[in-house]
C-alpha positions as CSV (number, residue, x, y, z in Angstrom):
1,M,69.5,-23.8,5.6
2,S,71.4,-26.9,4.6
3,H,74.8,-26.7,2.9
4,A,74.9,-29.0,-0.1
5,A,78.2,-30.3,-1.3
6,I,79.3,-28.2,-4.2
7,P,81.6,-30.1,-6.6
8,A,85.0,-28.4,-7.1
9,I,85.7,-27.3,-10.6
10,D,89.1,-28.2,-12.0
11,T,90.4,-25.2,-13.8
12,Q,93.8,-26.5,-14.8
13,P,94.1,-27.3,-18.5
14,L,94.9,-30.8,-19.6
15,P,98.3,-31.5,-21.1
16,Q,98.3,-31.6,-24.9
17,P,100.3,-34.3,-26.8
18,L,103.3,-32.9,-28.8
19,P,103.0,-33.4,-32.5
20,L,105.5,-35.7,-34.1
21,G,106.8,-32.9,-36.3
22,Q,108.0,-31.0,-33.3
23,I,109.7,-34.1,-31.7
24,A,111.4,-35.6,-34.8
25,P,114.1,-32.9,-35.3
26,W,115.2,-33.1,-31.7
27,A,115.1,-36.9,-31.6
28,L,117.3,-36.9,-34.8
29,F,119.7,-34.4,-33.3
30,F,120.1,-36.2,-30.0
31,G,120.3,-39.6,-31.8
32,L,123.2,-38.4,-33.9
33,L,124.9,-36.8,-30.9
34,A,124.6,-40.2,-29.1
35,L,126.1,-42.0,-32.1
36,L,129.0,-39.6,-32.2
37,A,129.6,-40.2,-28.5
38,L,129.4,-43.9,-29.0
39,F,132.0,-43.6,-31.8
40,F,134.4,-41.8,-29.6
41,V,134.0,-44.2,-26.7
42,S,133.9,-47.5,-28.6
43,A,135.6,-47.3,-32.0
44,D,138.1,-44.5,-31.7
45,Q,141.6,-46.1,-31.5
46,G,143.5,-43.2,-33.1
47,A,143.7,-44.9,-36.5
48,I,140.3,-43.7,-37.8
49,S,140.0,-40.8,-35.4
50,I,138.1,-37.7,-36.5
51,P,140.8,-35.5,-35.0
52,S,144.1,-37.2,-35.8
53,G,146.2,-38.8,-33.1
54,T,145.2,-40.5,-29.9
55,L,144.0,-37.5,-27.9
56,V,140.3,-38.6,-27.9
57,H,141.3,-42.2,-27.1
58,E,143.1,-40.9,-24.0
59,W,140.2,-38.8,-22.9
60,V,137.8,-41.8,-23.0
61,H,140.3,-44.5,-22.0
62,D,138.9,-45.2,-18.5
63,G,135.3,-45.1,-19.8
64,R,136.2,-47.7,-22.4
65,H,137.4,-50.1,-19.7
66,L,134.3,-49.3,-17.5
67,L,132.0,-50.2,-20.5
68,G,134.0,-53.3,-21.3
69,Y,135.5,-52.2,-24.6
70,P,139.0,-53.6,-25.3
71,C,141.5,-51.0,-26.1
72,H,145.0,-52.6,-25.6
């Protein structure tokens, strides 16, 4: 009796694409979070700071120099 080659059956389900309605709120949330981080790193000089004073400026001071933003 001859053993014929039996094709293997792939039983793993194919990945389904995510609907835009599920992605959009998360994309908006992380986009706004990124804009807030960009504000703190690039624009915050203490004069228009969300928390008053220069505390945030001092926290991100070295990062500003690393990214090439002038701060002095």
